[in-house]
C-alpha positions in Angstrom: 0.1 0.1 0.1 1.4 3.5 -0.7 2.1 5.5 2.6 0.6 8.7 1.5 -3.4 6.7 0.5 -5.3 7.8 3.8 -8.6 6.3 1.8 -8.7 2.5 0.5 -11.6 1.2 -0.9 -11.4 -2.4 -2.0 -15.0 -4.0 -1.7 -16.1 -6.2 -4.2 -12.3 -7.5 -5.7 -11.9 -10.8 -4.5 -9.3 -10.5 -2.2 -7.8 -13.0 -0.9 -6.4 -14.5 2.2 -2.7 -13.9 1.1 -3.8 -10.3 0.0 -5.1 -9.9 3.5 -1.7 -10.6 4.6 0.0 -8.3 3.1 -2.0 -5.5 3.4 -2.0 -6.4 7.5 1.3 -5.8 7.6 1.4 -2.4 5.7 -1.9 -1.7 7.8 0.6 -2.7 11.2 3.1 0.1 9.6 1.4 3.5 8.9 -0.9 5.2 11.3 -2.4 7.0 8.7 -5.8 5.6 7.1 -8.8 7.5 7.9 -10.7 5.2 5.6 -11.0 1.2 5.1 -13.5 -0.8 3.3 -13.0 -4.5 2.2 -16.6 -6.0 2.4 -17.6 -8.9 0.1 -14.3 -10.3 -0.6 -12.4 -13.9 0.4 -9.4 -12.1 3.0 -12.6 -11.4 5.1 -13.8 -15.3 5.3 -10.8 -16.2 7.2 -10.7 -15.8 10.8 -7.3 -15.1 11.5 -6.2 -12.8 8.3 -9.9 -10.1 9.2 -8.5 -10.9 13.1 -5.6 -9.6 11.7 -6.3 -6.9 10.1 -8.8 -5.3 12.5 -6.1 -5.1 15.0 -3.7 -3.3 12.7 -5.7 -0.8 12.8 -6.2 0.4 16.3 -3.3 2.8 16.1 -4.6 4.4 13.3 -5.8 7.7 14.3 -7.8 8.5 12.5 -9.4 5.6 10.9 -13.3 6.9 10.9 -15.0 4.1 8.7 -14.3 1.0 8.5 -16.2 -1.7 5.9 -15.9 -6.2 6.4 -18.2 -8.0 5.9 -16.9 -11.0 7.7 -20.2 -13.8 8.6 -20.2 -14.7 11.3 -17.4 -12.5 13.1 -17.3 -10.1 15.4 -14.1 -8.4 14.5 -15.5 -4.9 13.5 -18.1 -4.3 16.7 -14.8 -5.8 18.9 -12.7 -3.0 16.9 -15.3 -0.5 17.6 -15.7 -1.0 21.1 -11.3 0.2 20.8 -11.3 3.2 18.0 -14.4 5.5 19.9 -14.1 7.9 17.4 -15.0 6.3 14.5 -17.3 7.4 13.0 -18.6 4.6 10.1 -18.8 1.3 10.5 -20.4 -0.9 7.6 -21.0 -4.6 9.0 -22.6 -6.0 5.3 -24.1 -9.6 5.3 -22.8 -10.4 8.8 -24.9 -13.6 10.6 -24.4 -12.2 14.7 -25.7 -13.8 17.3 -27.4 -12.4 20.1 -24.5 -11.8 22.6 -22.1 -9.9 19.8 -25.4 -8.0 19.0 -25.8 -7.3 22.7 -22.0 -6.0 22.6 -23.0 -3.4 20.1 -25.6 -2.8 21.2 -24.4 -1.6 24.9 -21.3 0.0 22.9 -24.2 2.5 20.7 -25.0 2.9 24.1 -22.1 3.9 25.6 -21.6 8.6 25.7 -18.0 7.7 24.1 -18.8 6.1 21.1 -19.1 8.9 18.1 -20.2 6.9 15.9 -22.8 8.0 12.9 -23.3 5.6 11.0 -24.1 1.4 10.6 -24.5 -0.2 8.1 -26.1 -3.6 8.4 -27.4 -4.3 5.3 -28.0 -8.1 4.4 -27.1 -8.9 7.4 -28.5 -12.2 10.0 -29.8 -11.0 12.8 -30.4 -14.2 15.1 -31.7 -11.9 17.8 -34.2 -14.2 19.0 -32.4 -17.1 19.0 
C-alpha cells in the first residue's frame, strides 16, 4: 500500500487471504489511514486474517470508516469498542448472534461512542435465538 493513501476502498475485489496478510503487514507499519472498506472479499472469511487486519488498524487514530463483511465473527464490533472515535461502520452480510448484537448495542449507548452511521445491510441478525 502506498504510504500517503488515507482512503482505501477495496470492496468486492476477490482479495484472498494472501493479499489480506499483505494488507495487514502494511497497515501495522502505518498510522494515517482514515477510510478502509474490505466488504465482500474472500479474505474476510478467514478469521485470523480478518482479526489481524482489525488489530492492525487500532493505531490508525484518524480512522473514521471501516467496512468489513466477515459472515459470523465480530471483529468489526470489537474494533468499534476500542476506537470510540469511529464515525461509520459497515458490517454487511454478517450473521451475528444475540451475544454479539448485545455487545454492539452496549457500545452504541456508550456516550463516548461517536458512531454516526451503522450499516447492517444483508445481515442475518439472529437476535431472538
